[in-house]
Short mmCIF file of the C-alpha atoms (twelve columns), coordinates in Angstrom:
data_MODEL
# 
_entry.id   MODEL 
# 
loop_
_atom_site.group_PDB 
_atom_site.id 
_atom_site.type_symbol 
_atom_site.label_atom_id 
_atom_site.label_alt_id 
_atom_site.label_comp_id 
_atom_site.label_asym_id 
_atom_site.label_seq_id 
_atom_site.Cartn_x 
_atom_site.Cartn_y 
_atom_site.Cartn_z 
_atom_site.pdbx_PDB_model_num 
ATOM 1   C CA . UNK A 1   0.524   -0.025  0.293   1 
ATOM 2   C CA . UNK A 2   1.195   3.309   -1.308  1 
ATOM 3   C CA . UNK A 3   0.584   5.408   2.159   1 
ATOM 4   C CA . UNK A 4   3.654   7.261   4.161   1 
ATOM 5   C CA . UNK A 5   2.158   7.603   7.810   1 
ATOM 6   C CA . UNK A 6   4.819   9.315   10.390  1 
ATOM 7   C CA . UNK A 7   6.040   7.722   13.195  1 
ATOM 8   C CA . UNK A 8   7.247   9.962   16.386  1 
ATOM 9   C CA . UNK A 9   10.292  7.490   17.127  1 
ATOM 10  C CA . UNK A 10  13.035  7.761   19.087  1 
ATOM 11  C CA . UNK A 11  16.892  6.717   18.722  1 
ATOM 12  C CA . UNK A 12  18.363  5.571   22.100  1 
ATOM 13  C CA . UNK A 13  22.066  4.764   21.370  1 
ATOM 14  C CA . UNK A 14  20.613  2.807   18.247  1 
ATOM 15  C CA . UNK A 15  17.549  1.159   20.720  1 
ATOM 16  C CA . UNK A 16  13.589  3.178   18.527  1 
ATOM 17  C CA . UNK A 17  10.833  2.110   20.066  1 
ATOM 18  C CA . UNK A 18  7.294   3.108   18.939  1 
ATOM 19  C CA . UNK A 19  3.561   3.060   21.039  1 
ATOM 20  C CA . UNK A 20  0.799   4.099   19.038  1 
ATOM 21  C CA . UNK A 21  -2.606  2.567   18.059  1 
ATOM 22  C CA . UNK A 22  -6.278  3.760   17.190  1 
ATOM 23  C CA . UNK A 23  -9.841  3.826   16.949  1 
ATOM 24  C CA . UNK A 24  -11.882 3.548   14.445  1 
ATOM 25  C CA . UNK A 25  -16.132 3.125   13.478  1 
ATOM 26  C CA . UNK A 26  -17.317 2.464   10.207  1 
ATOM 27  C CA . UNK A 27  -21.075 1.631   8.900   1 
ATOM 28  C CA . UNK A 28  -22.360 0.325   6.463   1 
ATOM 29  C CA . UNK A 29  -26.307 1.030   4.071   1 
ATOM 30  C CA . UNK A 30  -27.651 -0.897  1.515   1 
ATOM 31  C CA . UNK A 31  -30.995 -0.253  -0.147  1 
ATOM 32  C CA . UNK A 32  -33.549 -3.432  0.584   1 
ATOM 33  C CA . UNK A 33  -36.512 -1.895  -0.806  1 
ATOM 34  C CA . UNK A 34  -36.071 0.952   1.508   1 
ATOM 35  C CA . UNK A 35  -32.901 3.441   2.632   1 
ATOM 36  C CA . UNK A 36  -31.833 0.868   6.027   1 
ATOM 37  C CA . UNK A 37  -28.476 1.756   7.814   1 
ATOM 38  C CA . UNK A 38  -27.214 -2.184  8.704   1 
ATOM 39  C CA . UNK A 39  -25.365 -2.237  10.865  1 
ATOM 40  C CA . UNK A 40  -22.294 -1.065  12.604  1 
ATOM 41  C CA . UNK A 41  -18.874 -2.626  10.572  1 
ATOM 42  C CA . UNK A 42  -17.263 -5.049  12.671  1 
ATOM 43  C CA . UNK A 43  -14.404 -5.168  10.382  1 
ATOM 44  C CA . UNK A 44  -13.711 -1.236  10.693  1 
ATOM 45  C CA . UNK A 45  -15.178 -0.447  14.025  1 
ATOM 46  C CA . UNK A 46  -11.823 -0.991  16.343  1 
ATOM 47  C CA . UNK A 47  -9.898  -0.511  18.728  1 
ATOM 48  C CA . UNK A 48  -5.863  -1.028  18.732  1 
ATOM 49  C CA . UNK A 49  -2.623  -0.352  20.908  1 
ATOM 50  C CA . UNK A 50  0.380   -1.495  18.992  1 
ATOM 51  C CA . UNK A 51  3.831   -1.255  19.875  1 
ATOM 52  C CA . UNK A 52  7.837   -1.371  18.356  1 
ATOM 53  C CA . UNK A 53  11.066  -1.957  19.315  1 
ATOM 54  C CA . UNK A 54  14.209  -1.963  17.092  1 
ATOM 55  C CA . UNK A 55  17.804  -2.515  16.993  1 
ATOM 56  C CA . UNK A 56  20.217  -2.686  14.440  1 
ATOM 57  C CA . UNK A 57  20.507  -6.349  13.900  1 
ATOM 58  C CA . UNK A 58  15.981  -7.081  14.285  1 
ATOM 59  C CA . UNK A 59  13.123  -5.795  15.509  1 
ATOM 60  C CA . UNK A 60  9.382   -6.795  17.816  1 
ATOM 61  C CA . UNK A 61  6.681   -5.447  17.059  1 
ATOM 62  C CA . UNK A 62  3.141   -6.344  18.488  1 
ATOM 63  C CA . UNK A 63  0.028   -5.424  17.354  1 
ATOM 64  C CA . UNK A 64  -3.288  -5.552  19.171  1 
ATOM 65  C CA . UNK A 65  -6.559  -5.579  17.571  1 
ATOM 66  C CA . UNK A 66  -10.296 -5.293  19.271  1 
ATOM 67  C CA . UNK A 67  -12.889 -5.062  16.459  1 
ATOM 68  C CA . UNK A 68  -16.034 -4.894  17.701  1 
ATOM 69  C CA . UNK A 69  -19.800 -5.485  17.282  1 
ATOM 70  C CA . UNK A 70  -21.439 -3.049  18.343  1 
ATOM 71  C CA . UNK A 71  -25.244 -4.358  17.711  1 
ATOM 72  C CA . UNK A 72  -24.296 -6.850  20.061  1 
ATOM 73  C CA . UNK A 73  -24.026 -4.669  23.122  1 
ATOM 74  C CA . UNK A 74  -26.652 -5.102  25.444  1 
ATOM 75  C CA . UNK A 75  -28.716 -7.517  23.315  1 
ATOM 76  C CA . UNK A 76  -30.028 -9.913  25.277  1 
ATOM 77  C CA . UNK A 77  -27.945 -12.814 26.188  1 
ATOM 78  C CA . UNK A 78  -25.157 -11.437 24.223  1 
ATOM 79  C CA . UNK A 79  -21.493 -12.610 25.347  1 
ATOM 80  C CA . UNK A 80  -17.816 -11.271 24.964  1 
ATOM 81  C CA . UNK A 81  -17.198 -13.275 22.313  1 
ATOM 82  C CA . UNK A 82  -20.363 -11.532 20.500  1 
ATOM 83  C CA . UNK A 83  -18.777 -7.934  21.176  1 
ATOM 84  C CA . UNK A 84  -15.264 -9.003  20.083  1 
ATOM 85  C CA . UNK A 85  -15.375 -10.406 16.718  1 
ATOM 86  C CA . UNK A 86  -12.766 -11.547 14.402  1 
ATOM 87  C CA . UNK A 87  -9.097  -11.615 14.467  1 
ATOM 88  C CA . UNK A 88  -9.153  -12.014 18.450  1 
ATOM 89  C CA . UNK A 89  -8.019  -13.826 20.082  1 
ATOM 90  C CA . UNK A 90  -4.867  -13.612 17.516  1 
ATOM 91  C CA . UNK A 91  -3.321  -10.439 17.254  1 
ATOM 92  C CA . UNK A 92  -2.802  -8.636  14.229  1 
ATOM 93  C CA . UNK A 93  1.662   -8.916  14.557  1 
ATOM 94  C CA . UNK A 94  2.917   -10.391 17.466  1 
ATOM 95  C CA . UNK A 95  6.304   -11.216 16.034  1 
ATOM 96  C CA . UNK A 96  10.757  -10.801 16.280  1 
ATOM 97  C CA . UNK A 97  12.305  -10.592 12.861  1 
ATOM 98  C CA . UNK A 98  15.957  -11.349 12.985  1 
ATOM 99  C CA . UNK A 99  17.892  -9.883  9.760   1 
ATOM 100 C CA . UNK A 100 17.778  -7.074  7.653   1 
ATOM 101 C CA . UNK A 101 18.435  -7.692  4.610   1 
ATOM 102 C CA . UNK A 102 18.750  -11.637 4.963   1 
ATOM 103 C CA . UNK A 103 16.327  -11.826 7.765   1 
ATOM 104 C CA . UNK A 104 13.805  -13.742 9.925   1 
ATOM 105 C CA . UNK A 105 10.094  -13.332 11.354  1 
ATOM 106 C CA . UNK A 106 8.958   -15.980 13.680  1 
ATOM 107 C CA . UNK A 107 5.229   -15.432 15.215  1 
ATOM 108 C CA . UNK A 108 2.648   -14.049 14.006  1 
ATOM 109 C CA . UNK A 109 3.381   -12.637 10.328  1 
ATOM 110 C CA . UNK A 110 1.646   -10.951 7.738   1 
ATOM 111 C CA . UNK A 111 2.701   -11.979 4.488   1 
ATOM 112 C CA . UNK A 112 2.822   -8.284  2.010   1 
ATOM 113 C CA . UNK A 113 0.910   -9.394  -0.253  1 
ATOM 114 C CA . UNK A 114 -2.586  -7.363  -1.658  1 
ATOM 115 C CA . UNK A 115 -3.513  -3.614  -2.083  1 
ATOM 116 C CA . UNK A 116 -5.516  -3.826  1.677   1 
ATOM 117 C CA . UNK A 117 -4.181  -3.950  5.467   1 
ATOM 118 C CA . UNK A 118 -5.986  -4.707  8.730   1 
ATOM 119 C CA . UNK A 119 -6.445  -1.028  9.428   1 
ATOM 120 C CA . UNK A 120 -9.057  1.094   7.835   1 
ATOM 121 C CA . UNK A 121 -7.136  3.925   8.234   1 
ATOM 122 C CA . UNK A 122 -4.023  2.841   5.441   1 
ATOM 123 C CA . UNK A 123 -6.882  1.147   3.364   1 
ATOM 124 C CA . UNK A 124 -8.034  3.316   -0.393  1 
ATOM 125 C CA . UNK A 125 -11.944 3.364   0.915   1 
ATOM 126 C CA . UNK A 126 -13.959 2.333   3.691   1 
ATOM 127 C CA . UNK A 127 -15.215 -1.684  2.219   1 
ATOM 128 C CA . UNK A 128 -13.380 -4.480  1.833   1 
ATOM 129 C CA . UNK A 129 -12.889 -6.144  -1.106  1 
ATOM 130 C CA . UNK A 130 -14.197 -10.218 -1.876  1 
ATOM 131 C CA . UNK A 131 -10.243 -11.110 -2.142  1 
ATOM 132 C CA . UNK A 132 -8.805  -8.784  1.354   1 
ATOM 133 C CA . UNK A 133 -12.248 -10.912 2.914   1 
ATOM 134 C CA . UNK A 134 -12.343 -14.252 1.449   1 
ATOM 135 C CA . UNK A 135 -10.057 -14.528 -1.066  1 
ATOM 136 C CA . UNK A 136 -6.664  -13.705 -0.020  1 
ATOM 137 C CA . UNK A 137 -4.005  -15.412 2.502   1 
ATOM 138 C CA . UNK A 138 -4.873  -15.088 6.921   1 
ATOM 139 C CA . UNK A 139 -1.804  -13.708 8.963   1 
ATOM 140 C CA . UNK A 140 0.478   -17.287 9.864   1 
ATOM 141 C CA . UNK A 141 1.556   -18.370 12.981  1 
ATOM 142 C CA . UNK A 142 4.586   -20.010 11.789  1 
ATOM 143 C CA . UNK A 143 7.636   -17.898 9.788   1 
ATOM 144 C CA . UNK A 144 8.370   -15.171 7.605   1 
ATOM 145 C CA . UNK A 145 11.872  -15.224 5.809   1 
ATOM 146 C CA . UNK A 146 13.520  -13.868 2.583   1 
ATOM 147 C CA . UNK A 147 15.788  -11.262 1.719   1 
ATOM 148 C CA . UNK A 148 15.908  -7.582  0.320   1 
ATOM 149 C CA . UNK A 149 18.037  -6.527  -2.975  1 
ATOM 150 C CA . UNK A 150 19.596  -3.031  -2.535  1 
ATOM 151 C CA . UNK A 151 17.572  -2.046  -5.346  1 
ATOM 152 C CA . UNK A 152 14.456  -2.599  -3.603  1 
ATOM 153 C CA . UNK A 153 12.821  -5.899  -4.222  1 
ATOM 154 C CA . UNK A 154 11.755  -7.914  -0.917  1 
ATOM 155 C CA . UNK A 155 11.845  -11.226 -2.090  1 
ATOM 156 C CA . UNK A 156 10.148  -13.799 0.920   1 
ATOM 157 C CA . UNK A 157 8.929   -17.443 1.958   1 
ATOM 158 C CA . UNK A 158 6.302   -18.078 4.934   1 
ATOM 159 C CA . UNK A 159 3.788   -20.964 6.024   1 
ATOM 160 C CA . UNK A 160 2.764   -21.899 9.367   1 
ATOM 161 C CA . UNK A 161 -0.734  -22.459 10.531  1 
ATOM 162 C CA . UNK A 162 -2.957  -19.715 8.753   1 
ATOM 163 C CA . UNK A 163 -5.714  -18.442 11.369  1 
ATOM 164 C CA . UNK A 164 -7.986  -16.686 9.957   1 
ATOM 165 C CA . UNK A 165 -8.699  -19.884 7.509   1 
ATOM 166 C CA . UNK A 166 -7.417  -22.672 10.343  1 
ATOM 167 C CA . UNK A 167 -5.557  -24.105 7.896   1 
ATOM 168 C CA . UNK A 168 -1.257  -25.397 7.622   1 
ATOM 169 C CA . UNK A 169 -0.010  -24.668 4.611   1 
ATOM 170 C CA . UNK A 170 2.893   -21.625 2.869   1 
ATOM 171 C CA . UNK A 171 3.742   -19.866 -0.359  1 
ATOM 172 C CA . UNK A 172 6.261   -17.095 -1.839  1 
ATOM 173 C CA . UNK A 173 5.478   -13.274 -2.433  1 
ATOM 174 C CA . UNK A 174 7.604   -10.146 -3.757  1 
ATOM 175 C CA . UNK A 175 7.163   -6.933  -2.975  1 
ATOM 176 C CA . UNK A 176 9.027   -3.851  -4.234  1 
ATOM 177 C CA . UNK A 177 7.380   -0.072  -4.531  1 
ATOM 178 C CA . UNK A 178 9.367   2.363   -7.255  1 
ATOM 179 C CA . UNK A 179 8.895   5.405   -8.857  1 
ATOM 180 C CA . UNK A 180 6.918   4.003   -11.568 1 
ATOM 181 C CA . UNK A 181 5.127   0.915   -10.183 1 
ATOM 182 C CA . UNK A 182 4.382   -0.905  -6.844  1 
ATOM 183 C CA . UNK A 183 4.201   -4.821  -6.169  1 
ATOM 184 C CA . UNK A 184 2.737   -6.991  -3.270  1 
ATOM 185 C CA . UNK A 185 2.463   -10.321 -5.333  1 
ATOM 186 C CA . UNK A 186 2.834   -14.410 -4.672  1 
ATOM 187 C CA . UNK A 187 1.082   -17.798 -4.540  1 
ATOM 188 C CA . UNK A 188 0.079   -19.462 -1.448  1 
ATOM 189 C CA . UNK A 189 -0.783  -23.475 -1.482  1 
ATOM 190 C CA . UNK A 190 -2.885  -25.486 1.209   1 
ATOM 191 C CA . UNK A 191 -3.284  -28.419 0.687   1 
ATOM 192 C CA . UNK A 192 -5.642  -29.315 3.765   1 
ATOM 193 C CA . UNK A 193 -8.336  -25.768 3.170   1 
ATOM 194 C CA . UNK A 194 -11.315 -25.927 6.361   1 
ATOM 195 C CA . UNK A 195 -14.233 -25.935 3.676   1 
ATOM 196 C CA . UNK A 196 -16.562 -25.027 6.692   1 
ATOM 197 C CA . UNK A 197 -14.211 -21.197 7.550   1 
ATOM 198 C CA . UNK A 198 -13.693 -20.849 3.354   1 
ATOM 199 C CA . UNK A 199 -15.928 -22.952 1.391   1 
ATOM 200 C CA . UNK A 200 -14.741 -25.836 -0.431  1 
ATOM 201 C CA . UNK A 201 -15.957 -27.945 -3.783  1 
ATOM 202 C CA . UNK A 202 -19.204 -30.062 -2.661  1 
ATOM 203 C CA . UNK A 203 -19.471 -29.419 0.207   1 
ATOM 204 C CA . UNK A 204 -15.869 -31.444 1.114   1 
ATOM 205 C CA . UNK A 205 -14.779 -30.985 4.988   1 
ATOM 206 C CA . UNK A 206 -11.460 -30.250 3.530   1 
ATOM 207 C CA . UNK A 207 -9.962  -29.907 -0.421  1 
ATOM 208 C CA . UNK A 208 -6.542  -28.306 -1.670  1 
ATOM 209 C CA . UNK A 209 -6.463  -24.735 -2.344  1 
ATOM 210 C CA . UNK A 210 -3.725  -22.901 -4.297  1 
ATOM 211 C CA . UNK A 211 -4.242  -18.972 -4.975  1 
ATOM 212 C CA . UNK A 212 -1.761  -16.523 -6.074  1 
ATOM 213 C CA . UNK A 213 -2.429  -12.721 -5.122  1 
ATOM 214 C CA . UNK A 214 -1.827  -10.707 -7.882  1 
ATOM 215 C CA . UNK A 215 -1.192  -7.073  -7.369  1 
ATOM 216 C CA . UNK A 216 0.180   -4.404  -9.012  1 
ATOM 217 C CA . UNK A 217 -0.136  -0.470  -8.587  1 
ATOM 218 C CA . UNK A 218 0.978   1.980   -11.910 1 
ATOM 219 C CA . UNK A 219 1.046   5.758   -11.643 1 
ATOM 220 C CA . UNK A 220 0.976   6.880   -14.683 1 
ATOM 221 C CA . UNK A 221 0.985   10.624  -13.460 1 
ATOM 222 C CA . UNK A 222 1.320   12.157  -9.423  1 
ATOM 223 C CA . UNK A 223 -2.422  13.016  -9.737  1 
ATOM 224 C CA . UNK A 224 -3.594  9.288   -10.521 1 
ATOM 225 C CA . UNK A 225 -2.564  6.431   -9.255  1 
ATOM 226 C CA . UNK A 226 -3.839  3.218   -10.134 1 
ATOM 227 C CA . UNK A 227 -3.987  -0.545  -8.458  1 
ATOM 228 C CA . UNK A 228 -5.696  -3.382  -10.188 1 
ATOM 229 C CA . UNK A 229 -5.442  -7.167  -8.319  1 
ATOM 230 C CA . UNK A 230 -6.965  -10.398 -9.134  1 
ATOM 231 C CA . UNK A 231 -6.423  -13.346 -7.299  1 
ATOM 232 C CA . UNK A 232 -7.292  -16.682 -8.848  1 
ATOM 233 C CA . UNK A 233 -7.294  -19.446 -7.288  1 
ATOM 234 C CA . UNK A 234 -8.800  -23.254 -7.748  1 
ATOM 235 C CA . UNK A 235 -10.556 -25.524 -4.313  1 
ATOM 236 C CA . UNK A 236 -10.075 -29.484 -5.631  1 
ATOM 237 C CA . UNK A 237 -11.666 -29.140 -8.986  1 
ATOM 238 C CA . UNK A 238 -12.948 -25.618 -8.581  1 
ATOM 239 C CA . UNK A 239 -11.808 -22.692 -10.166 1 
ATOM 240 C CA . UNK A 240 -12.378 -19.068 -8.837  1 
ATOM 241 C CA . UNK A 241 -11.420 -15.432 -8.821  1 
ATOM 242 C CA . UNK A 242 -11.560 -11.685 -7.616  1 
ATOM 243 C CA . UNK A 243 -10.135 -8.850  -9.419  1 
ATOM 244 C CA . UNK A 244 -10.479 -5.501  -8.571  1 
ATOM 245 C CA . UNK A 245 -9.476  -1.862  -9.700  1 
ATOM 246 C CA . UNK A 246 -9.235  1.534   -7.453  1 
ATOM 247 C CA . UNK A 247 -8.184  4.649   -9.557  1 
ATOM 248 C CA . UNK A 248 -7.110  6.954   -7.243  1 
ATOM 249 C CA . UNK A 249 -7.348  10.448  -8.664  1 
ATOM 250 C CA . UNK A 250 -4.983  12.868  -6.173  1 
ATOM 251 C CA . UNK A 251 -4.195  10.975  -3.480  1 
ATOM 252 C CA . UNK A 252 -1.843  13.090  -2.153  1 
ATOM 253 C CA . UNK A 253 -4.051  15.637  -1.623  1 
ATOM 254 C CA . UNK A 254 -6.277  15.756  1.776   1 
ATOM 255 C CA . UNK A 255 -9.640  14.855  0.111   1 
ATOM 256 C CA . UNK A 256 -9.550  12.939  -2.890  1 
ATOM 257 C CA . UNK A 257 -11.867 10.770  -4.563  1 
ATOM 258 C CA . UNK A 258 -11.797 7.216   -6.138  1 
ATOM 259 C CA . UNK A 259 -13.252 5.104   -8.124  1 
ATOM 260 C CA . UNK A 260 -13.332 1.455   -7.815  1 
ATOM 261 C CA . UNK A 261 -15.064 -1.774  -9.658  1 
ATOM 262 C CA . UNK A 262 -14.963 -5.431  -8.824  1 
ATOM 263 C CA . UNK A 263 -15.634 -8.766  -10.643 1 
ATOM 264 C CA . UNK A 264 -16.566 -12.485 -9.469  1 
ATOM 265 C CA . UNK A 265 -15.769 -15.564 -10.944 1 
ATOM 266 C CA . UNK A 266 -16.808 -17.922 -8.642  1 
ATOM 267 C CA . UNK A 267 -19.858 -20.578 -10.499 1 
ATOM 268 C CA . UNK A 268 -19.227 -23.841 -8.206  1 
ATOM 269 C CA . UNK A 269 -19.531 -21.123 -5.354  1 
ATOM 270 C CA . UNK A 270 -17.038 -21.805 -3.074  1 
ATOM 271 C CA . UNK A 271 -16.365 -18.782 -1.497  1 
ATOM 272 C CA . UNK A 272 -18.621 -17.553 -0.146  1 
ATOM 273 C CA . UNK A 273 -18.322 -13.825 -1.677  1 
ATOM 274 C CA . UNK A 274 -19.884 -11.545 -3.053  1 
ATOM 275 C CA . UNK A 275 -21.261 -10.521 -6.868  1 
ATOM 276 C CA . UNK A 276 -19.392 -7.808  -8.490  1 
ATOM 277 C CA . UNK A 277 -20.028 -3.827  -7.276  1 
ATOM 278 C CA . UNK A 278 -19.066 -0.203  -8.643  1 
ATOM 279 C CA . UNK A 279 -18.056 2.199   -6.510  1 
ATOM 280 C CA . UNK A 280 -17.412 6.172   -6.653  1 
ATOM 281 C CA . UNK A 281 -15.508 7.210   -2.855  1 
ATOM 282 C CA . UNK A 282 -13.918 9.884   -1.259  1 
ATOM 283 C CA . UNK A 283 -10.992 10.486  2.040   1 
ATOM 284 C CA . UNK A 284 -9.754  12.651  3.651   1 
ATOM 285 C CA . UNK A 285 -6.442  12.702  6.138   1 
ATOM 286 C CA . UNK A 286 -6.945  15.969  7.808   1 
ATOM 287 C CA . UNK A 287 -4.785  16.363  10.238  1 
ATOM 288 C CA . UNK A 288 -2.903  13.296  9.260   1 
ATOM 289 C CA . UNK A 289 -4.008  10.999  12.316  1 
ATOM 290 C CA . UNK A 290 -7.890  11.293  11.065  1 
ATOM 291 C CA . UNK A 291 -9.190  10.099  8.222   1 
ATOM 292 C CA . UNK A 292 -12.489 9.834   6.960   1 
ATOM 293 C CA . UNK A 293 -14.265 7.551   4.125   1 
ATOM 294 C CA . UNK A 294 -17.225 7.561   2.599   1 
ATOM 295 C CA . UNK A 295 -18.306 5.275   -0.416  1 
ATOM 296 C CA . UNK A 296 -20.579 4.341   -2.549  1 
ATOM 297 C CA . UNK A 297 -22.032 1.849   -4.442  1 
ATOM 298 C CA . UNK A 298 -23.236 -1.013  -7.024  1 
ATOM 299 C CA . UNK A 299 -23.907 -4.453  -6.418  1 
ATOM 300 C CA . UNK A 300 -24.772 -7.044  -8.485  1 
ATOM 301 C CA . UNK A 301 -25.701 -10.498 -7.803  1 
ATOM 302 C CA . UNK A 302 -26.933 -12.419 -9.983  1 
ATOM 303 C CA . UNK A 303 -30.380 -10.524 -11.271 1 
ATOM 304 C CA . UNK A 304 -29.920 -9.024  -7.347  1 
ATOM 305 C CA . UNK A 305 -28.874 -5.062  -7.972  1 
ATOM 306 C CA . UNK A 306 -28.517 -2.963  -4.728  1 
ATOM 307 C CA . UNK A 307 -26.919 0.065   -3.283  1 
ATOM 308 C CA . UNK A 308 -24.940 0.078   -0.215  1 
ATOM 309 C CA . UNK A 309 -23.293 2.778   1.215   1 
ATOM 310 C CA . UNK A 310 -20.063 2.922   3.047   1 
ATOM 311 C CA . UNK A 311 -18.667 5.697   6.044   1 
ATOM 312 C CA . UNK A 312 -15.549 4.989   8.000   1 
ATOM 313 C CA . UNK A 313 -13.990 7.855   10.733  1 
ATOM 314 C CA . UNK A 314 -10.409 6.644   12.062  1 
ATOM 315 C CA . UNK A 315 -8.737  8.389   14.583  1 
ATOM 316 C CA . UNK A 316 -4.735  6.975   14.798  1 
ATOM 317 C CA . UNK A 317 -1.820  7.848   15.209  1 
ATOM 318 C CA . UNK A 318 0.176   7.752   12.177  1 
ATOM 319 C CA . UNK A 319 2.201   3.645   12.787  1 
ATOM 320 C CA . UNK A 320 5.987   3.350   11.008  1 
ATOM 321 C CA . UNK A 321 5.655   0.927   7.917   1 
ATOM 322 C CA . UNK A 322 5.274   -3.234  9.379   1 
ATOM 323 C CA . UNK A 323 5.804   -4.242  6.042   1 
ATOM 324 C CA . UNK A 324 9.679   -2.187  5.507   1 
ATOM 325 C CA . UNK A 325 12.268  -5.341  6.711   1 
ATOM 326 C CA . UNK A 326 15.484  -3.320  5.810   1 
ATOM 327 C CA . UNK A 327 14.625  -0.488  8.158   1 
ATOM 328 C CA . UNK A 328 10.740  -0.100  8.824   1 
ATOM 329 C CA . UNK A 329 12.013  3.136   11.157  1 
ATOM 330 C CA . UNK A 330 13.190  4.595   8.401   1 
ATOM 331 C CA . UNK A 331 11.377  5.727   5.532   1 
ATOM 332 C CA . UNK A 332 8.532   7.485   7.639   1 
ATOM 333 C CA . UNK A 333 11.884  9.193   9.918   1 
ATOM 334 C CA . UNK A 334 13.749  10.496  6.646   1 
ATOM 335 C CA . UNK A 335 9.742   12.310  6.052   1 
ATOM 336 C CA . UNK A 336 9.672   13.535  8.674   1 
ATOM 337 C CA . UNK A 337 12.878  15.218  8.954   1 
ATOM 338 C CA . UNK A 338 11.668  17.625  5.473   1 
# 
C-alpha cells in the first residue's frame, strides 16, 4: 500500500521505539426496498494498540486489535465473544525479526501480498474487497523468511498455521515500491483447506487450495494512481477468481476521490464471496491522524441489483511501515525530517 505515515520514533543508543494505536468506526447502509442502516461494520469498527522496538540487527512488533460488533452490546444473552469479534483471539502482529537484508520473522506474521490492510486508516476505501475478506491468505502463526535487494525488492517465503482460515499452508511472494509501479504479489498453497471456514467444492470438509495474489499499482501521473488486483485460485477441481481495480485521483492531496470496480468468477460458489460492484468514494486525511472515508456503490449478484453506502471514521497515531524488512523506522523518519 503506497501510503506513508509519520511515526514519532526515538533513537536511544541504536534502540528505536514506537507506541501507538487507533480507534475507528464504520457503518454500512443498503437499499433493501428502503434505505436502512444495516449495521456497524465489525471489520472497520475497532480499537488498536501497538508497539515496536528496533535495534541494529532486528526488531519486534506487537499489534493488538479488538474488532467490535456494536449491535451485540446490550442484547439479551450476548456474551463477550459476541461483542469482540475477529481477529480475536489472534493479534494482527506478534513477531520478532532477525536480520535486515537477509531476514527471518517468527511469530504471527502478515505476508506482504495485496493492496489492503487490516487497519482501515491505511486503506483506500471504507469497505473491504472480496479479495481481502474471502480469497487471500490470512495471518500465519509461523515464519516469514527472505532477502531484500539493493534496488528495493523483497523476496520472501512464509508458512505455518493460517489463523484466519484455520489451515496449514505457505507460499512465496515479492514486494517492491518503485517510482513507476509497485507490487505486492505471491502464491499460497493449502494442502487441506478448511471448507467450513472458507468453502470447498461439494461441501467437502477439506480441499486442496492453490491461489495467487497478484497486486500491481502504476503511477502514470502524479494525480492518478491505478491499482489492479487479480486473485485466481483452485479449490479441489473448482476455479475461482476475484478482481479489483482502484483509480485514485489526487492520491496525495488531503481530500481525494477514488473509483473502484470488483468482478467475481465463482461458478461453483466455493468462496462465500459476494458478486460484482462499481463504486465511487472519497477520503480525507486532515489532519494526518484523522481519516474519513465515504463510499457508495452498486452491487450486482445474479439477477439482483442493489445500492450500498459506507462511512468510516478513524483516529490514529500514524505508524511505521509494518512490512519494511530493512528499516521499519527509517522511511517515515526521513519524511519527518523533510
